[in-house]
C-alpha positions in Angstrom: 0.0 0.2 0.1 3.1 2.2 0.6 3.9 2.4 -3.1 0.5 3.4 -4.2 0.4 6.1 -1.7 4.1 7.2 -2.9 2.8 7.3 -6.5 -0.1 9.6 -5.7 1.8 12.0 -3.3 4.6 12.0 -5.9 2.3 12.8 -8.7 0.8 15.7 -6.6 4.3 16.9 -5.6 5.4 16.8 -9.1 2.4 18.6 -10.5 2.8 21.2 -8.0 6.4 21.7 -8.6 5.8 21.8 -12.4 3.1 24.6 -11.7 5.7 26.6 -9.6 8.4 26.3 -12.1 6.1 26.8 -15.0 6.8 23.8 -16.7 3.2 22.3 -16.6 2.6 22.2 -20.4 5.9 20.1 -21.1 5.3 17.3 -18.6 2.6 14.6 -18.5 1.2 12.7 -15.6 3.9 10.0 -16.0 6.8 12.6 -15.6 5.0 14.6 -12.6 4.9 11.4 -10.7 8.7 10.6 -11.5 9.6 14.2 -10.8 7.7 13.9 -7.3 9.1 10.6 -6.3 12.7 11.7 -7.2 12.0 15.0 -5.7 11.2 13.1 -2.4 14.4 11.4 -2.3 16.4 15.0 -2.9 14.1 16.7 -0.5 14.8 14.0 2.3 18.5 14.2 1.5 18.5 18.1 1.7 15.9 18.5 4.6 17.4 15.9 7.1 20.9 17.6 7.6 19.7 21.0 7.0 16.5 21.2 8.9 16.5 17.9 11.1 13.2 16.7 9.5 12.4 13.6 7.8 9.4 13.0 5.8 8.1 10.1 3.5 5.6 9.8 0.7 4.9 6.1 1.6 2.7 7.3 4.4 0.9 10.6 3.8 1.8 13.3 5.9 1.7 17.2 5.2 5.7 17.0 5.9 6.3 14.5 3.5 4.4 16.4 0.7 6.2 19.5 1.5 9.6 17.9 1.3 8.8 16.1 -1.8 7.7 19.5 -3.2 10.7 21.1 -2.3 12.8 18.3 -3.7 10.8 18.4 -6.9 11.3 22.1 -7.1 15.1 21.7 -6.8 15.2 18.8 -9.4 13.0 21.0 -12.0 15.5 24.1 -11.4 18.5 21.7 -12.1 16.8 20.5 -15.2 15.9 23.9 -16.4 19.8 25.0 -15.9 20.9 22.1 -18.0 18.4 22.5 -20.7 18.1 26.3 -21.0 20.9 27.7 -19.1 18.6 29.5 -16.7 16.2 29.1 -14.0 12.7 30.1 -14.9 
């Protein structure tokens, strides 16, 4: 059941990050889920040492969603830098 929740929360986090980074038109639902899940890993990697906060997307929590959103935004910013040479 944890993976189903991770896919749903990852999709929501990826979609919100694509809205924030203005990339929604170039991403489909599959890539929103991928960005959200990878963003969760990045967010946990950053938030743990910096803020002492741990969150997961396998059990829904607001903290886990916010960490996944932060990581997804960081991931999309890196992708923007690689593709276009600037952050939108």
